[in-house]
C-alpha positions in Angstrom: -36.9 -43.2 -54.8 -40.6 -41.9 -54.7 -41.1 -39.3 -51.8 -44.7 -40.6 -51.2 -44.4 -43.8 -49.1 -48.0 -43.7 -47.4 -50.6 -43.2 -49.6 -54.4 -42.9 -48.9 -56.9 -43.5 -51.8 -60.5 -42.1 -51.2 -63.0 -44.9 -52.3 -66.7 -44.4 -53.2 -66.9 -46.9 -55.9 -67.4 -44.7 -58.6 -65.4 -44.9 -61.9 -63.5 -41.8 -60.9 -62.4 -43.2 -57.5 -61.4 -46.6 -59.1 -59.4 -44.6 -61.9 -57.7 -42.9 -59.0 -56.9 -46.2 -57.2 -55.2 -47.4 -60.4 -53.3 -43.9 -60.8 -52.1 -44.4 -57.4 -50.9 -48.2 -57.8 -49.1 -47.2 -61.1 -47.7 -44.1 -60.6 -46.6 -45.1 -56.8 -44.9 -48.4 -57.0 -43.8 -49.5 -53.6 -45.5 -47.1 -51.7 -48.1 -48.3 -48.9 -51.5 -48.1 -50.0 -54.6 -47.7 -47.7 -58.0 -47.5 -49.2 -60.6 -45.4 -47.5 -64.0 -45.6 -47.8 -66.8 -43.3 -46.0 -70.3 -44.6 -45.3 -72.1 -41.2 -45.5 -74.7 -41.5 -42.7 -75.6 -37.8 -42.5 -79.1 -37.0 -41.8 -80.8 -35.1 -44.8 -83.9 -33.3 -44.4 -87.1 -34.6 -46.4 -90.0 -32.7 -47.4 -93.0 -33.9 -45.5 -96.6 -34.0 -46.7 -97.3 -30.4 -45.9 -94.3 -29.3 -47.9 -92.1 -28.3 -45.0 -88.6 -30.1 -44.3 -88.2 -32.4 -41.4 -85.2 -34.3 -40.7 -84.9 -38.2 -41.7 -84.5 -40.7 -39.2 -81.6 -43.1 -39.6 -82.6 -46.5 -39.7 -79.9 -48.5 -38.1 -80.7 -51.7 -40.0 -80.2 -50.0 -43.3 -77.1 -48.6 -42.3 -75.9 -52.0 -41.2 -77.0 -53.5 -44.6 -75.3 -50.6 -46.4 -72.1 -51.1 -44.1 -71.7 -54.8 -44.6 -72.1 -54.5 -48.6 -69.6 -51.8 -48.9 -67.2 -53.5 -46.8 -67.6 -56.6 -49.0 -66.8 -54.4 -52.3 -63.9 -52.4 -50.6 -62.5 -55.9 -49.9 -62.9 -56.9 -53.3 -60.6 -54.1 -54.5 -57.5 -54.9 -52.3 -54.4 -56.4 -53.8 -51.7 -58.3 -51.7 -50.1 -55.9 -49.4 -52.6 -52.9 -49.4 -54.8 -52.1 -46.3 -58.4 -50.6 -46.1 -60.2 -48.8 -43.4 -64.1 -48.3 -43.9 -65.4 -45.0 -42.1 -68.8 -44.0 -40.8 -69.8 -40.4 -41.2 -69.1 -37.3 -43.3 -66.8 -38.4 -45.9 -64.5 -35.1 -46.0 -64.0 -35.3 -42.2 -63.5 -39.0 -42.1 -61.4 -39.1 -45.1 -58.9 -36.2 -43.7 -59.0 -37.9 -40.2 -58.3 -41.4 -41.1 -55.4 -40.2 -43.5 -54.0 -38.1 -40.5 -54.2 -41.3 -38.1 -52.5 -43.5 -40.5 -49.9 -40.8 -41.3 -50.4 -40.8 -45.0 -48.0 -38.3 -46.8 -50.6 -38.1 -50.1 -54.3 -38.5 -50.6 -55.7 -39.5 -53.9 -59.1 -39.0 -54.8 -61.3 -39.2 -58.0 -63.4 -36.1 -59.2 -66.9 -36.4 -60.6 -68.5 -34.3 -63.1 -71.4 -32.5 -61.4 -73.9 -29.8 -63.0 -73.5 -26.3 -61.8 -76.7 -26.5 -59.7 -75.1 -29.7 -57.7 -71.9 -28.2 -57.2 -73.4 -24.7 -55.9 -75.8 -26.6 -53.3 -73.5 -29.5 -52.7 -69.9 -28.5 -53.2 -67.3 -31.0 -54.5 -65.8 -33.5 -51.9 -62.7 -33.3 -53.8 -62.6 -29.4 -53.7 -63.2 -29.6 -49.9 -60.5 -32.2 -49.4 -58.0 -29.9 -51.2 -59.1 -27.0 -49.1 -58.9 -28.8 -45.7 -56.0 -31.2 -46.0 -52.8 -30.9 -44.3 -50.8 -33.2 -46.6 -50.8 -33.0 -50.6 -53.9 -34.1 -52.4 -53.8 -35.7 -55.8 -57.3 -35.2 -57.7 -57.9 -37.5 -60.2 -60.5 -36.7 -63.2 -61.9 -40.0 -65.0 -62.7 -38.7 -68.5 -64.7 -41.9 -69.4 -68.3 -42.9 -69.2 -70.0 -42.5 -65.6 
């Protein structure tokens, strides 16, 4: 019997997250699967015409459009018996909280290749999930074309 019965899968629609979904489906037959997608609405600073940083305003209409489009893509990935949840906010915090509330016993996420500079400034979402999660996290690397 498989020890993981409730598996949450982080989905960002990248090839690596779709590969992580396929790994979860094939490696854990019979487990309950819940696909989690976070719409990242964190405000990021932008350069103004004078070269200084100023906060970007979030456009509610743009957020709504992104949410609706992502909800359709997420629903299209579902297979019978699978659940999904779309979250709003920081992906790391959102995924961990959703997995906790659903009482997942494993979180599966894909990893992205990034440049050293990107990793230095942004870090890796998968790395942050592993560091902060109270449940096991399976990271899956997709070696195919991005």
